[in-house]
VOPAGU-2260 file (C-alpha; in pm, 1 decimal, decimal comma):
REM VOPAGU-2260
SITE   aa  ch    i         X         Y         Z
SITE  UNK   A    0    1377,6    2936,5     200,8
SITE  UNK   A    1    1152,3    2704,7       1,1
SITE  UNK   A    2    1004,9    2383,9     134,9
SITE  UNK   A    3    1136,5    2100,6     -81,5
SITE  UNK   A    4     910,0    1844,0      81,2
SITE  UNK   A    5     576,0    1965,6     -46,7
SITE  UNK   A    6     353,2    1707,9    -213,5
SITE  UNK   A    7     366,8    1707,9    -593,7
SITE  UNK   A    8      -2,5    1792,3    -620,0
SITE  UNK   A    9    -269,7    1874,2    -371,5
SITE  UNK   A   10    -609,5    1709,6    -402,5
SITE  UNK   A   11    -869,2    1943,8    -547,5
SITE  UNK   A   12   -1184,6    1832,3    -376,5
SITE  UNK   A   13   -1316,4    1652,7     -74,1
SITE  UNK   A   14   -1168,0    1313,5      15,4
SITE  UNK   A   15   -1354,0     994,9     -82,6
SITE  UNK   A   16   -1627,7     884,1     153,1
SITE  UNK   A   17   -1585,8     566,4     358,2
SITE  UNK   A   18   -1875,7     419,3     159,8
SITE  UNK   A   19   -1692,5     485,0    -169,6
SITE  UNK   A   20   -1374,7     329,4     -32,5
SITE  UNK   A   21   -1556,5      14,6      85,7
SITE  UNK   A   22   -1737,9     -22,1    -247,9
SITE  UNK   A   23   -1415,1      30,6    -442,1
SITE  UNK   A   24   -1237,2    -241,9    -239,6
SITE  UNK   A   25   -1532,6    -477,1    -284,8
SITE  UNK   A   26   -1540,5    -423,0    -662,5
SITE  UNK   A   27   -1163,7    -468,5    -692,1
SITE  UNK   A   28   -1180,2    -800,0    -506,4
SITE  UNK   A   29   -1469,5    -919,2    -721,9
SITE  UNK   A   30   -1285,0    -823,1   -1040,6
SITE  UNK   A   31    -952,1    -962,9    -923,1
SITE  UNK   A   32    -763,1    -637,2    -974,9
SITE  UNK   A   33    -574,8    -379,4    -771,5
SITE  UNK   A   34    -630,1      -4,2    -776,3
SITE  UNK   A   35    -462,8     320,8    -682,1
SITE  UNK   A   36    -619,3     467,9    -369,7
SITE  UNK   A   37    -813,7     777,1    -478,3
SITE  UNK   A   38    -752,5    1110,7    -309,6
SITE  UNK   A   39   -1081,7    1279,1    -402,0
SITE  UNK   A   40   -1446,7    1180,6    -431,4
SITE  UNK   A   41   -1435,7    1243,8    -805,5
SITE  UNK   A   42   -1138,9    1006,7    -849,4
SITE  UNK   A   43   -1316,6     742,8    -640,9
SITE  UNK   A   44   -1629,6     779,5    -851,7
SITE  UNK   A   45   -1431,8     738,5   -1176,0
SITE  UNK   A   46   -1252,2     431,9   -1037,6
SITE  UNK   A   47   -1583,0     277,6    -929,9
SITE  UNK   A   48   -1733,1     338,3   -1274,5
SITE  UNK   A   49   -1430,4     180,2   -1442,7
SITE  UNK   A   50   -1447,2    -127,0   -1218,9
SITE  UNK   A   51   -1821,5    -164,2   -1270,8
SITE  UNK   A   52   -1757,8    -188,7   -1646,2
SITE  UNK   A   53   -1517,4    -481,6   -1593,3
SITE  UNK   A   54   -1644,9    -836,3   -1591,2
SITE  UNK   A   55   -1628,2   -1000,7   -1245,5
SITE  UNK   A   56   -1375,3   -1277,9   -1199,7
SITE  UNK   A   57   -1542,8   -1618,7   -1151,3
SITE  UNK   A   58   -1589,4   -1702,9    -783,3
SITE  UNK   A   59   -1418,3   -2040,3    -825,3
SITE  UNK   A   60   -1104,1   -1869,4    -960,9
SITE  UNK   A   61   -1096,5   -1620,1    -672,8
SITE  UNK   A   62   -1141,0   -1884,9    -405,0
SITE  UNK   A   63    -878,8   -2111,4    -568,8
SITE  UNK   A   64    -627,7   -1827,0    -575,7
SITE  UNK   A   65    -697,0   -1732,3    -213,1
SITE  UNK   A   66    -651,7   -2093,9    -100,4
SITE  UNK   A   67    -324,7   -2120,2    -295,4
SITE  UNK   A   68    -186,0   -1804,2    -133,6
SITE  UNK   A   69    -294,0   -1920,0     213,0
SITE  UNK   A   70    -130,9   -2259,2     155,8
SITE  UNK   A   71     193,2   -2097,3      34,7
SITE  UNK   A   72     202,1   -1864,9     335,1
SITE  UNK   A   73     142,9   -2154,7     575,1
SITE  UNK   A   74     428,6   -2353,9     417,5
SITE  UNK   A   75     666,7   -2052,0     411,5
SITE  UNK   A   76     694,6   -2073,0      34,5
SITE  UNK   A   77     839,4   -1771,6    -138,0
SITE  UNK   A   78    1087,8   -1707,2     138,8
SITE  UNK   A   79    1380,6   -1746,9    -101,4
SITE  UNK   A   80    1380,2   -1371,2    -150,8
SITE  UNK   A   81    1409,3   -1312,1     224,0
SITE  UNK   A   82    1734,5   -1163,4     354,2
SITE  UNK   A   83    1904,4   -1390,4     606,9
SITE  UNK   A   84    2011,5   -1162,0     889,9
SITE  UNK   A   85    2348,8   -1239,7    1050,2
SITE  UNK   A   86    2430,2   -1460,1     750,0
SITE  UNK   A   87    2411,2   -1206,9     465,9
SITE  UNK   A   88    2412,1    -878,7     658,7
SITE  UNK   A   89    2608,3    -710,8     936,1
SITE  UNK   A   90    2486,3    -438,2    1168,6
SITE  UNK   A   91    2135,9    -316,7    1245,6
SITE  UNK   A   92    1900,1     -56,6    1102,3
SITE  UNK   A   93    2053,7     218,9     895,1
SITE  UNK   A   94    2403,5      94,1     972,8
SITE  UNK   A   95    2336,9    -253,2     827,4
SITE  UNK   A   96    2559,4    -356,6     537,3
SITE  UNK   A   97    2597,9    -664,3     318,6
SITE  UNK   A   98    2862,4    -909,5     437,4
SITE  UNK   A   99    3155,7    -942,0     201,5
SITE  UNK   A  100    3277,7   -1277,5      82,9
SITE  UNK   A  101    3655,2   -1239,1     133,0
SITE  UNK   A  102    3738,9   -1590,2      15,8
C-alpha cells in the first residue's frame, strides 16, 4: 500500500542555519516584505541575496505602520471578521455548525 501523505518534495540539502534565518527575518523587516521560509541553505542564500537587492523601507514608514497596528489591536479594530460563538454557531470543535435563520 502506498503512503498518500508523503511531502510533495523533499529538501535536497542541509537546512538553513539559524544565522541565515535571523538575517533573513531582519532583512524582511527592514524591507517591509514577507518571505517563504526556506527549507535549504541554498534557498535561504538566494532569498537573502534577493532581499539585499531591494531598497530598505524608510524607518519612519515602518515605525508608523507598527504603531498603527498596535493601536488597532489595542482598540479591537478588525474584529468584524470574527465569528461570534453561540450567536452564529452551534456546537463545539469539529461538530460546530452555522446556526440557521429559520425566520
